[in-house]
Structures are given as C-alpha cells and as structure tokens.
C-alpha positions in Angstrom: -52.0 62.9 130.9 -56.0 60.9 132.3 -56.5 61.4 136.0 -56.5 57.4 138.1 -60.2 56.5 138.6 -60.7 56.1 142.4 -63.3 55.2 144.1 -64.2 55.6 148.0 -66.1 53.2 150.1 -66.7 52.5 154.1 -65.0 49.7 155.0 -65.3 47.7 158.3 -62.3 47.9 159.9 -61.2 51.7 158.3 -64.5 53.7 157.8 -63.9 55.3 154.8 -61.2 54.8 152.1 -60.2 55.6 148.6 -58.7 53.4 146.3 -57.4 53.1 142.7 -60.0 51.5 140.8 -59.3 50.0 137.4 -60.8 50.6 134.3 -61.9 47.5 134.0 -64.2 46.8 137.3 -67.9 47.6 137.0 -67.5 49.9 140.1 -69.1 48.3 143.6 -72.6 49.4 143.5 -73.4 46.2 145.7 -70.5 47.2 148.7 -71.1 46.1 151.7 -70.3 48.6 154.5 -68.8 45.5 156.6 -66.6 44.2 154.6 -62.9 44.7 155.7 -60.3 46.8 153.7 -58.4 43.5 152.6 -61.7 42.2 151.3 -62.3 44.9 149.2 -62.8 43.2 145.1 -62.7 44.5 141.8 -64.7 42.8 139.5 -65.4 43.2 135.9 -69.1 42.4 134.4 -69.0 38.3 134.0 -69.7 36.6 130.2 -71.5 33.7 130.5 -72.1 30.4 128.8 -76.2 30.1 128.9 -77.9 27.1 127.4 -81.4 26.3 127.2 -82.4 29.1 130.3 -79.1 27.4 132.4 -76.1 29.1 132.7 -73.7 26.6 132.7 -70.5 28.8 133.5 -69.5 32.2 134.2 -66.2 34.0 134.1 -64.9 37.4 134.9 -61.6 39.7 135.9 -61.5 40.1 139.6 -59.0 41.9 141.9 -58.9 42.2 145.7 -55.6 44.8 145.7 -55.4 44.6 149.3 -55.2 40.9 149.8 -53.2 39.3 151.3 -52.8 36.7 149.6 -49.7 36.7 147.1 -50.6 33.6 145.3 -51.5 33.5 142.1 -55.5 32.3 141.9 -55.9 33.9 145.7 -58.2 36.7 145.5 -54.8 38.8 146.1 -53.7 41.7 144.9 -52.8 39.7 141.3 -56.0 39.9 138.9 -57.1 36.7 137.9 -60.7 35.2 136.3 -63.0 33.8 138.2 -64.6 30.6 137.1 -67.9 29.7 138.0 -69.5 27.0 138.8 -65.3 26.2 139.1 -65.5 28.4 142.3 -61.7 29.0 141.4 -59.6 32.1 140.6 -57.5 31.2 137.2 -53.9 33.3 136.2 -53.6 33.5 132.7 -52.0 29.7 132.4 -54.4 27.9 134.3 -57.1 30.1 131.8 -55.9 28.8 128.4 -55.9 25.4 130.1 -59.2 25.7 130.9 -60.5 27.0 127.3 -57.9 24.5 125.5 -60.0 21.5 127.4 -63.4 23.0 126.9 -62.1 23.2 122.9 -61.3 19.6 123.3 -65.2 19.0 125.1 -67.1 21.3 122.1 -65.0 18.2 119.8 -66.3 15.4 122.3 -70.0 16.5 121.4 -69.8 17.4 117.8 -68.4 13.9 117.9 -71.5 13.1 119.9 -74.4 15.1 117.7 -72.8 13.4 114.2 -73.6 9.5 116.3 -76.9 10.7 117.3 -77.4 11.6 113.8 -76.3 8.4 112.6 -78.3 6.2 114.6 -81.8 8.7 114.3 -80.8 8.1 110.0 -80.7 4.2 110.5 -77.0 3.6 110.8 -76.3 1.5 113.6 -79.5 -0.3 114.5 
C-alpha cells in the first residue's frame, strides 16, 4: 500500500500544517502563507474552452478540506468543480446540467451556422 501524499503549508492562524493532498491536486506553488487554515484549497489543472485567443470557459476540481461550508458547491470539504466565468463550484448533478445546456447551445450554434450558410449562398435573400 502506498503512503498517502501530504503537503506542508504555512498558515496565518496555525503556522505550518501538514495535510493530505489528493492525487489530482496540482500542488501549492503559489500558496500564500497569510492564508488561514480553513481557506487552504486543493485545485486540479483547469480545462479550458478557447476560441480566437480568448478563454470562454474554464473548469477544474477544487476542495477546501477544512472549509466550514458543508453545502455542495460552497468551497467546503466536499470536492467540486469550479467553473469560470460562472464563479461557482458545482457538484456532479449541476455539472451534468451545465454540460447538457452546453450541448443544446452547440446545437443552436450549428443551426445558426446552417442559416448563415444558406443566406450567404443566396437562399433567403
């Protein structure tokens, strides 16, 4: 059995603390030592939707293992997916809902592309 991964971070209220670190966490290279213990957050690398050199949407796993909010999506001990620019952390059901809405939106975009193709091809003028 492998030894669980841990990380030691300096906090404003408790000094150095050693905590378990999930395998998906990208590390804490940018940890601010003025962070309080309850605000320590594990984050995975983000996935991004880019178009024409613009980031339209990003998402990544997050968890504040010592956070005080027990509610899903509220930066607490339960892992979630942080979505930007939505500015919220989503649980599985909310994430599936977002994915479904994005699927529907892509269908609408394709419909607009079809309409535009027809218009530019001389139909409907």
